[in-house]
ROGUSE-529021 format. One record per residue (C-alpha): x, y, z; residue in one letter. Coordinates in pm, whole numbers, padded with zeros to 5 digits, always signed. Example, Ala and Ser with C-alpha at 12.3 -4.5 7.8 and 13.67 -1.06 7.14 Angstrom:
<nodes>
+01230-00450+00780A+01367-00106+00714S
</nodes>
This chain:
<nodes>
+09070+00483+03895X+08718+00481+04056X+08607+00143+04142X+08252+00070+03964X+08106-00035+04284X+08095+00288+04489X+07773+00421+04532X+07745+00796+04383X+07437+00803+04593X+07669+00907+04859X+07717+01212+04652X+07317+01337+04679X+07226+01244+05035X+07230+01634+05146X+06972+01770+04892X+06910+02169+04980X+06609+02280+05007X+06356+02491+04769X+06391+02853+04796X+06212+03149+04639X+06382+03180+04334X+06264+02855+04207X+05944+02957+04256X+05994+03293+04087X+06133+03158+03795X+05856+02877+03748X+05566+03091+03773X+05727+03419+03595X+05719+03215+03307X+05336+03265+03293X+05375+03644+03254X+05127+03655+02984X+04823+03442+03173X+04892+03793+03424X+04862+04007+03207X+04606+03911+02994X+04405+03852+03353X+04472+04208+03431X+04382+04369+03140X+04035+04169+03140X+03972+04240+03505X+04034+04645+03442X+03799+04623+03111X+03544+04501+03344X+03599+04746+03639X+03577+04992+03370X+03268+04897+03232X+03144+04863+03590X+03221+05239+03657X+03092+05302+03297X+02735+05200+03354X+02746+05234+03741X+02545+05479+03900X+02769+05731+04151X+02654+05731+04513X+02739+06009+04754X+02772+06070+05116X+02687+06428+05181X+02750+06510+05575X+02650+06815+05784X+02693+06899+06161X+02481+07019+06460X+02585+07101+06771X+02379+07026+07079X+02414+07265+07381X+02323+07115+07717X+01947+07166+07849X+01938+07049+08202X+01902+07305+08454X+02124+07265+08770X+01762+07183+08976X+01693+06875+08717X+02096+06746+08798X+02027+06782+09193X+01713+06620+09190X+01864+06335+08962X+02197+06214+09130X+02352+06040+08811X+02379+06379+08636X+02480+06561+08977X+02857+06592+08822X+02783+06540+08483X+02684+06817+08246X+02677+06628+07928X+02361+06568+07709X+02223+06265+07652X+02276+06251+07280X+02076+05911+07189X+01766+06114+07239X+01853+06379+06988X+02008+06126+06750X+01647+05937+06776X+01489+06259+06713X+01726+06326+06383X+01588+05952+06248X+01249+05992+06347X+01001+05994+06082X+00795+06325+06217X+01134+06517+06200X+01186+06371+05803X+00828+06441+05708X+00902+06828+05827X+01188+06853+05641X+01052+06634+05322X+00742+06943+05344X+01000+07206+05250X+01156+06975+04962X+01051+06881+04591X+01123+06529+04619X+00810+06359+04476X+00892+06369+04174X+01229+06233+04053X+01324+06376+03686X+01594+06180+03477X+01777+06244+03118X+01699+06045+02842X+02009+05772+02773X+02138+05464+02710X+02447+05417+02965X+02312+05509+03305X+02062+05661+03478X+02143+06056+03525X+01898+06232+03738X+01847+06586+03662X+01663+06697+04012X+01763+07102+04011X+01855+07077+03687X+01531+06985+03513X+01399+07201+03288X+01020+07099+03421X+00817+07074+03732X+00595+06887+03823X+00302+06963+04089X+00130+06667+04193X-00211+06765+04397X-00189+06508+04663X-00525+06617+04793X-00640+06384+04472X-00618+06017+04557X-00334+05944+04315X-00317+05589+04195X+00039+05624+04051X+00192+05676+03731X+00485+05504+03710X+00765+05609+03489X+00637+05897+03258X+00822+05970+02954X+00790+06335+02847X+00864+06493+02487X+00873+06848+02387X+00692+06882+02041X+00670+07227+02064X+00770+07587+02208X+00467+07493+02490X+00346+07182+02422X+00458+06814+02507X+00339+06414+02464X+00357+06188+02810X+00410+05844+02648X+00527+05506+02783X+00866+05286+02699X+00870+04932+02726X+01108+04815+03028X+01408+04610+02948X+01576+04391+03184X+01819+04603+03352X+01526+04837+03362X+01373+04621+03636X+01682+04665+03860X+01731+05076+03809X+01460+05362+03946X+01233+05262+03616X+01072+04953+03796X+00862+05183+04019X+00471+05122+04035X+00142+05088+03862X+00107+05296+03571X-00153+05530+03419X-00260+05422+03054X-00510+05778+03059X-00215+05969+03032X-00058+05810+02728X-00032+06016+02358X-00175+06349+02442X-00062+06657+02390X-00075+06914+02697X+00042+07251+02747X+00278+07369+03003X+00057+07524+03332X-00245+07298+03209X-00360+07086+03490X-00358+06734+03388X-00629+06530+03536X-00737+06134+03517X-00888+05913+03711X-00584+05839+03866X-00351+06101+03836X-00386+06459+03865X-00083+06728+03832X+00037+07065+03639X+00366+07037+03441X+00568+07376+03440X+00852+07475+03202X+01148+07609+03409X+01463+07638+03089X+01472+07635+02743X+01395+07354+02572X+01446+07209+02207X+01202+07071+02010X+01222+06714+02022X+01369+06695+02365X+01305+06388+02537X+01336+06312+02909X+01141+06114+03185X+00992+06149+03516X+00864+05924+03842X+00615+06059+04078X+00669+05875+04424X+00411+05876+04662X+00459+06108+05021X+00509+05799+05211X+00740+05597+04989X+00959+05917+04995X+00927+05941+05371X+01024+05544+05415X+01297+05583+05176X+01477+05932+05319X+01397+05814+05676X+01588+05516+05645X+01867+05675+05486X+01967+05911+05733X+02269+05839+05981X+02365+06035+06300X+02638+05985+06474X+02858+06174+06748X+03192+06316+06610X+03373+06218+06896X+03310+06059+07271X+03360+06381+07452X+03180+06623+07250X+02829+06713+07186X+02829+06742+06839X+02645+06515+06546X+02761+06457+06202X+02447+06391+06009X+02505+06221+05645X+02304+06025+05393X+02396+05837+05062X+02225+05988+04749X+02306+05960+04379X+02272+06312+04354X+02495+06559+04542X+02258+06867+04548X+01956+06629+04626X+02119+06485+04956X+02261+06820+05045X+01937+06986+05054X+01772+06688+05231X+02029+06690+05517X+02054+07033+05573X+01632+07072+05589X+01652+06773+05829X+01884+07019+06063X+01675+07327+05996X+01329+07077+06097X+01525+06992+06400X+01592+07334+06499X+01272+07465+06432X+01100+07187+06619X+01349+07297+06953X+01297+07652+06903X+00854+07518+06903X+00945+07338+07217X+01103+07631+07395X+00758+07885+07243X+00505+07637+07381X+00544+07811+07730X+00550+08158+07601X+00235+08081+07370X+00004+07951+07680X+00111+08247+07846X-00036+08456+07569X-00344+08254+07536X-00374+08286+07888X-00340+08677+07921X-00591+08716+07606X-00833+08576+07754X-00858+08734+08088X-00815+09064+07865X-01069+09021+07672X-01278+08918+07997X-01179+09258+08153X-01209+09488+07855X-01604+09417+07864X-01650+09471+08209X-01408+09786+08177X-01628+09922+07960X-01953+09858+08190X-01794+10056+08475X-01625+10360+08300X-01951+10409+08119X-02153+10389+08482X-01900+10599+08620X-01951+10889+08354X-02296+10845+08371X-02302+10913+08757X-02118+11207+08720X-02329+11371+08461X-02642+11306+08675X-02468+11429+09023X-02270+11706+08870X-01923+11581+09015X-01659+11750+08861X-01374+11717+09083X-01416+11425+09283X-01047+11376+09381X-01057+11685+09590X-01408+11621+09749X-01318+11239+09865X-00974+11355+10048X-00690+11068+10177X-00999+10844+10319X-01056+10698+09955X-00685+10706+09854X-00643+10427+10153X-00917+10246+10019X-00830+10239+09678X-00454+10104+09812X-00560+09822+10029X-00810+09724+09731X-00523+09709+09492X-00342+09514+09778X-00610+09235+09802X-00650+09244+09429X-00294+09164+09398X-00338+08863+09675X-00651+08744+09509X-00434+08709+09174X-00176+08526+09390X-00354+08303+09540X-00602+08236+09226X-00222+08132+09057X-00155+07909+09377X-00485+07679+09380X-00497+07679+08999X-00150+07588+09014X-00256+07308+09268X-00546+07225+09080X-00311+07121+08757X-00076+06970+08928X-00350+06695+09100X-00567+06646+08747X-00254+06661+08475X-00104+06309+08419X+00309+06301+08358X+00258+06588+08098X+00357+06941+08218X+00498+07136+07971X+00162+07390+07960X+00232+07503+08317X+00303+07849+08379X+00606+07962+08552X+00553+08232+08829X+00767+08455+08680X+00549+08464+08431X+00257+08632+08605X+00449+08876+08759X+00522+08701+09099X+00871+08670+09250X+00905+08372+09458X+01222+08264+09311X+01246+07885+09434X+00868+07835+09311X+01011+07958+09001X+01285+07737+08979X+01112+07425+09054X+00878+07526+08801X+01108+07569+08563X+01263+07229+08599X+00964+07051+08582X+00868+07186+08273X+01174+07158+08104X+01160+06768+08218X+00823+06767+08112X+00916+06869+07752X+01204+06624+07745X+00976+06375+07821X+00731+06452+07563X+01028+06481+07305X+01131+06158+07367X+00825+06009+07355X+00776+06096+07004X+01034+05832+06889X+01035+05612+07186X+00747+05442+07381X+00687+05455+07784X+00896+05181+07893X+01217+05311+07740X+01487+05352+08046X+01497+05686+07962X+01150+05778+08037X+01156+05597+08329X+01440+05779+08434X+01224+06151+08330X+00916+06045+08530X+01135+05994+08868X+01208+06355+08824X+00902+06478+08773X+00764+06290+09019X+01027+06425+09269X+01008+06781+09147X+00615+06761+09193X+00637+06655+09590X+00823+06963+09618X+00632+07187+09466X+00324+07059+09588X+00443+07111+09974X+00588+07495+09881X+00245+07546+09716X+00081+07421+10042X+00280+07670+10239X+00213+08009+10004X-00172+07902+10002X-00162+07930+10392X+00073+08251+10389X-00142+08408+10115X-00420+08375+10310X-00330+08474+10621X-00240+08827+10455X-00539+08858+10286X-00713+08825+10640X-00530+09130+10777X-00546+09315+10501X-00936+09280+10491X-00971+09341+10844X-00793+09699+10753X-01038+09770+10455X-01350+09684+10683X-01224+09955+10921X-01147+10203+10686X-01553+10115+10519X-01651+10229+10855X-01516+10578+10793X-01587+10564+10497X-01974+10485+10558X-01979+10847+10730X-01935+11045+10434X-02268+11170+10243X-02436+10926+10023X-02336+11080+09690X-02004+11098+09776X-02041+10699+09847X-02229+10565+09597X-01954+10750+09324X-01660+10607+09559X-01769+10219+09525X-01828+10266+09117X-01463+10452+09124X-01311+10179+09332X-01473+09958+09065X-01363+10096+08814X-00939+10154+08916X-00993+09791+09010X-01044+09691+08659X-00834+09932+08498X-00519+09830+08706X-00589+09451+08640X-00623+09528+08290X-00301+09766+08260X-00120+09476+08432X-00247+09214+08192X-00143+09450+07908X+00187+09511+08037X+00239+09091+08065X+00140+09011+07747X+00374+09272+07533X+00639+09127+07776X+00551+08752+07667X+00548+08907+07304X+00887+09066+07350X+01050+08711+07489X+00867+08453+07210X+01021+08710+06945X+01372+08681+07074X+01371+08333+07170X+01632+08094+06962X+01713+07748+06960X+01984+07656+07216X+02099+07407+06906X+02263+07558+06612X+02403+07399+06267X+02790+07365+06312X+02866+07343+05934X+02600+07317+05648X+02595+07037+05392X+02832+07166+05094X+03003+06870+04914X+02963+06491+04893X+03230+06235+04863X+03206+05911+04605X+03132+05661+04839X+03022+05406+04488X+03191+05286+04319X+03549+05304+04514X+03714+05358+04190X+04095+05356+04323X+04012+05078+04534X+03837+04898+04266X+04125+04924+03991X+04308+04811+04277X+04180+04511+04303X+04138+04396+03991X+04527+04427+03903X+04517+04196+04240X+04254+03982+04122X+04381+03957+03768X+04755+03858+03909X+04612+03668+04223X+04357+03421+04055X+04531+03318+03768X+04821+03250+04048X+04628+03027+04243X+04443+02789+03970X+04854+02737+03829X+04923+02658+04224X+04652+02461+04267X+04694+02254+03956X+05086+02252+04035X+04964+02083+04344X+04719+01858+04241X+04921+01770+03952X+05093+01435+04057X+05319+01452+03723X+05683+01485+03725X+05732+01827+03574X+06076+01937+03622X+06408+01836+03752X+06372+01975+04092X+06038+01794+04140X+06206+01471+04060X+06490+01503+04261X+06246+01555+04571X+06059+01274+04471X+06289+00983+04362X+06574+00851+04565X+06842+00707+04313X+07084+00920+04157X+06993+01148+03850X+07206+01020+03570X+07087+01256+03288X+06837+01429+03055X+06707+01409+02748X+06542+01667+02569X+06202+01634+02383X+06261+01547+02033X+06072+01737+01745X+06172+01518+01463X+05957+01325+01262X+06187+01024+01323X+06334+00786+01642X+06670+00750+01560X+06766+01086+01639X+07137+01000+01700X+07167+00840+01389X+07012+01073+01141X+07037+01413+01315X+07360+01397+01495X+07402+01711+01514X+07058+01806+01702X+06988+01899+02059X+06853+01549+02183X+07147+01393+02031X+07355+01564+02256X+07169+01466+02585X+07255+01135+02460X+07595+01203+02400X+07607+01328+02769X+07404+01020+02891X+07689+00798+02733X+07989+00981+02879X+07812+00921+03269X+07791+00544+03160X+08127+00545+03062X+08260+00553+03454X+08007+00308+03547X+08114-00047+03584X+08410+00058+03433X+08570-00276+03508X+08346-00453+03311X+08482-00591+02964X+08111-00588+02846X+07873-00400+02987X+07516-00528+03017X+07273-00228+03059X+06927-00258+03161X+06651-00004+03079X+06327-00023+03226X+06047+00259+03347X+05729+00284+03513X+05422+00234+03267X+05439+00195+02908X+05470+00535+02666X+05775+00692+02906X+06034+00637+02604X+06213+00350+02734X+06253+00184+02387X+06335+00551+02219X+06598+00609+02506X+06741+00239+02477X+06767+00292+02083X+06954+00619+02083X+07154+00548+02352X+07280+00237+02177X+07338+00427+01839X+07537+00706+02064X+07784+00425+02206X+07823+00275+01883X+07876+00605+01712X+08155+00601+01958X+08319+00284+01836X+08220+00043+02090X+08039-00254+01931X+07711-00227+02062X+07401-00502+02063X+07044-00365+02150X+06833-00653+02326X+06433-00629+02293X+06348-00796+02588X+05989-00706+02592X+05827-00971+02458X+05467-00847+02505X+05475-00500+02368X+05781-00540+02113X+05858-00180+01928X+06236-00160+01829X+06209-00351+01509X+05965-00106+01385X+06083+00120+01517X+06467+00068+01265X+06214-00118+01033X+06359-00519+01085X+06154-00778+00990X+06038-00925+01386X+05938-01283+01258X+06248-01428+01381X+06343-01277+01745X+06453-01360+02093X+06115-01531+02147X+06176-01777+01854X+06569-01842+02053X+06389-01942+02369X+06135-02170+02302X+06410-02339+02049X+06322-02244+01709X+06603-02029+01607X+06928-02025+01684X+07191-01754+01890X+07351-01681+01536X+07002-01587+01323X+06879-01354+01589X+07160-01080+01632X+07064-00894+01295X+07348-00579+01199X+07178-00245+01146X+07261+00003+00837X+07448+00161+01139X+07823+00130+01170X+07853-00082+01516X+07516-00160+01607X+07325-00460+01613X+06967-00531+01698X+06792-00875+01846X+06459-00808+01765X+06179-00936+02020X+06048-01195+01800X+05687-01312+01832X+05470-01238+02092X+05468-01589+02310X+05148-01663+02529X+05402-01667+02830X+05689-01447+02836X+05800-01429+03175X+05873-01788+03190X+06058-01771+02902X+06302-01513+03003X+06376-01716+03295X+06515-02012+03133X+06878-02098+03132X+06881-02009+02806X+06856-01645+02860X+07191-01656+03065X+07363-01873+02811X+07258-01631+02520X+07368-01319+02750X+07743-01484+02774X+07709-01546+02433X+07660-01199+02329X+07924-01059+02628X+08218-01235+02379X+08168-01081+02101X+08020-00702+02187X+08131-00442+02432X+07794-00291+02566X+07473-00494+02553X+07185-00285+02650X+06824-00479+02721X+06520-00309+02641X+06296-00453+02927X+05924-00419+03010X+05792-00164+03297X+05917-00255+03626X+05572-00131+03730X+05373-00349+03489X+05499-00663+03486X+05739-00923+03694X+05962-01021+03474X+06203-00680+03482X+06276-00768+03845X+06412-01069+03746X+06612-00957+03476X+06824-00721+03699X+07065-00980+03802X+07165-00992+03416X+07286-00644+03446X+07569-00462+03558X+07378-00065+03558X+07009-00018+03549X+06852+00255+03422X+06502+00366+03502X+06335+00624+03268X+06087+00912+03410X+05915+01112+03125X+05821+01518+03199X+05468+01573+03221X+05361+01214+03199X+05518+01019+03456X+05350+00998+03811X+05453+01073+04147X+05302+00751+04289X+05487+00551+04043X+05817+00618+04199X+05743+00562+04561X+05782+00147+04460X+06139+00242+04311X+06205+00410+04644X+06062+00108+04863X+06320-00099+04612X+06607+00137+04669X+06559+00173+04996X+06526-00205+05113X+06881-00286+04898X+06649-00501+04681X+06787-00315+04348X+07119-00214+04311X+07295+00041+04034X+06995+00223+03977X+06992+00547+03815X+06731+00790+03712X+06707+00930+03345X+06478+01193+03265X+06315+01197+02958X+06109+01450+02713X+06253+01748+02857X+06024+02055+02753X+06228+02389+02833X+06075+02771+02877X+06269+03100+02916X+06601+03078+03037X+06707+02837+03300X+07045+02650+03361X+06961+02227+03249X+07168+01999+03504X+07141+01686+03392X+07260+01518+03692X+07557+01375+03893X+07802+01185+03573X+08029+00923+03822X+08382+01061+03809X+08259+01367+03620X+08096+01598+03812X+07761+01827+03650X+07676+01783+03331X+07514+02113+03220X+07450+02261+02885X+07249+02668+02834X+06918+02646+02692X+06733+02927+02561X+06356+02879+02467X+06420+02498+02352X+06756+02575+02187X+07112+02547+02251X+07289+02913+02208X+07524+02990+01991X+07396+02831+01693X+07677+02553+01779X+07415+02293+01705X+07182+02194+01434X+06900+02434+01428X+06549+02307+01489X+06335+02376+01169X+06082+02627+01153X+05717+02537+01337X+05462+02406+01163X+05153+02603+01117X+04973+02331+01346X+05285+02362+01595X+05235+02722+01656X+04979+02692+01960X+05187+02406+02100X+05504+02630+02080X+05325+02888+02231X+05217+02663+02502X+05569+02554+02560X+05656+02911+02671X+05452+02818+02976X+05600+02510+03040X+05805+02437+03362X
</nodes>
């Protein structure tokens, strides 16, 4: 037999840590809450998708080819070993307003067409059955949202509808409105003119009478701002020169057309810059030819008249070889003069021009074959054109502009030095030819006067004719070069399809499922973290240091005498289990004194005391329940006994011992009521008469249960511990605060209390769990299998049907821990 003084807390010194299974069981019981929240989240996401206007990303790509000539890379040492383009300039150009304006001029974006629907906005774009041509030369004052209704095959009416609350968040919230357009009938093709508007509506497709839509007229400057900001340009990779051009659009076709138009405009701009030199060459040649054509016609008429007047028919045979040599030298002087004129004009151009040399003519264009000068001038033109292109999107202080200015200055110095040498050499050659020509002129002067005069006229004619033919040939070459010129860059992929970027439906549904699960879980975790009440046996074991002796189920009966009136109920069985555990404690005592207390009022110590006494009495042991709570007596009310005479009456000397020990209707169960509430309950319980009375009860009873005041509220309970053999500390589920247990733990740790055991009262079980009642001295675990707050197998008394008012409570009970 085990000694009753053994401290059974030694059996519980090592408490295993809480594993994940505990939390899985604990929070899985809330699955209806998770399912409900997930369902609500999915419905919200579905409605969001239903009423949201989709946005698509449309992408195209363009190949940027290398443009820097070898001469530029040689003069700019930073580019000697690099052939890659500076794509930053091309990115800035593609996102510039100038290029956006060129692209929008090819499209019809100044008017947006929408279908009339109550769900969400649907832009028709190229599917619109009408087209509105706006005259932007007219000072448009704005027309806002215009509703179109077809009234007959060729007639329509324009109206305006009041804006709803959500219209201010959509495309309908647009600009001022022209009231002069309202409630008038118009015909297709008719020019509609008011003080603020001027446009024409054309019918493109068949429409039914009464069909409605609405359109919005946008000012070109607003359209330019919107689409210029919507373009995103980035390199596809770090090593290539392919740029991806993309935009976000609510209509795939609209975004596709804009991206393609923008890339085409970029190629047109590049080609236009390349053709600028050819156009300048053609203008120069046309001007020279127009002057030569007039002088050639005059000289030709003079020569014809001279031949008629002097009757000269075969001029070539009459003048011989002298005239041929003179003509050959004249042609050479003419070529030298043309070459010298180009050099000097180029010299003056470089002196007078600022930093823009894109209009300079290369030597090869005018027929000069100086390779070095031609290469340097081509490099100068290329650098100057790059500078002009860059200035269209940045200012003069940009680092790339400064870099190009340095390249242009180096090229300009080298060209100046080369031209000075060419001018000196050309003038020297001209002097030598003029010297030979003077010798031939002396020889020609010996010929007859008629032949000499004709020779002068013929020389002038041949000079102008050769120059005119030369310019005519160069003009034809320049025209062919312009016609065959193409852009260095090319479109790699035109935009065709769009990818949905808003709303992201798979991600949103996944987020809805995640939030629907984790938001309630987070609230539950936060609630349980902030909840200071004891909710289950695991929390109780972790919060209290005294042994857990047993658990008492939650009673749904209308009576407090559960054991006596409902002996087959679940709660009655839990009291029997507690009774079994008590039999092994203080077993050497002839009369076992059991004290029942708690932290605060309302934790069920009187309920436990009364039913535990009834359970012990049913076992055949003569039991006395002593009501020692003189402040709030309740036992007499529970058993229906008069409380006019009781323990307080005996302690003040107004009653005898035998008068206050009252039998009950239950066998072996006696009650000592508390009696009238005294003014000094603590002092009364400390009298020697209290000890004498307990000694008196010990002679007649086997078990004495003492229902005492809460130990956390009054002081007399600590003094009453000296009279008890076993002390039961009642903890109630979802009622007792964890902080209340600190005092008991401190008292137990300091050995101020002994033989203290916890009883978990009012346990509501939810789901399928094993309810371990605790350690029983000499027995081990006391357990029973519970399912939805009922014992299985129909062995115990079935609970009565739930009342209508208890349905909600029964539902909440499923989620209790």
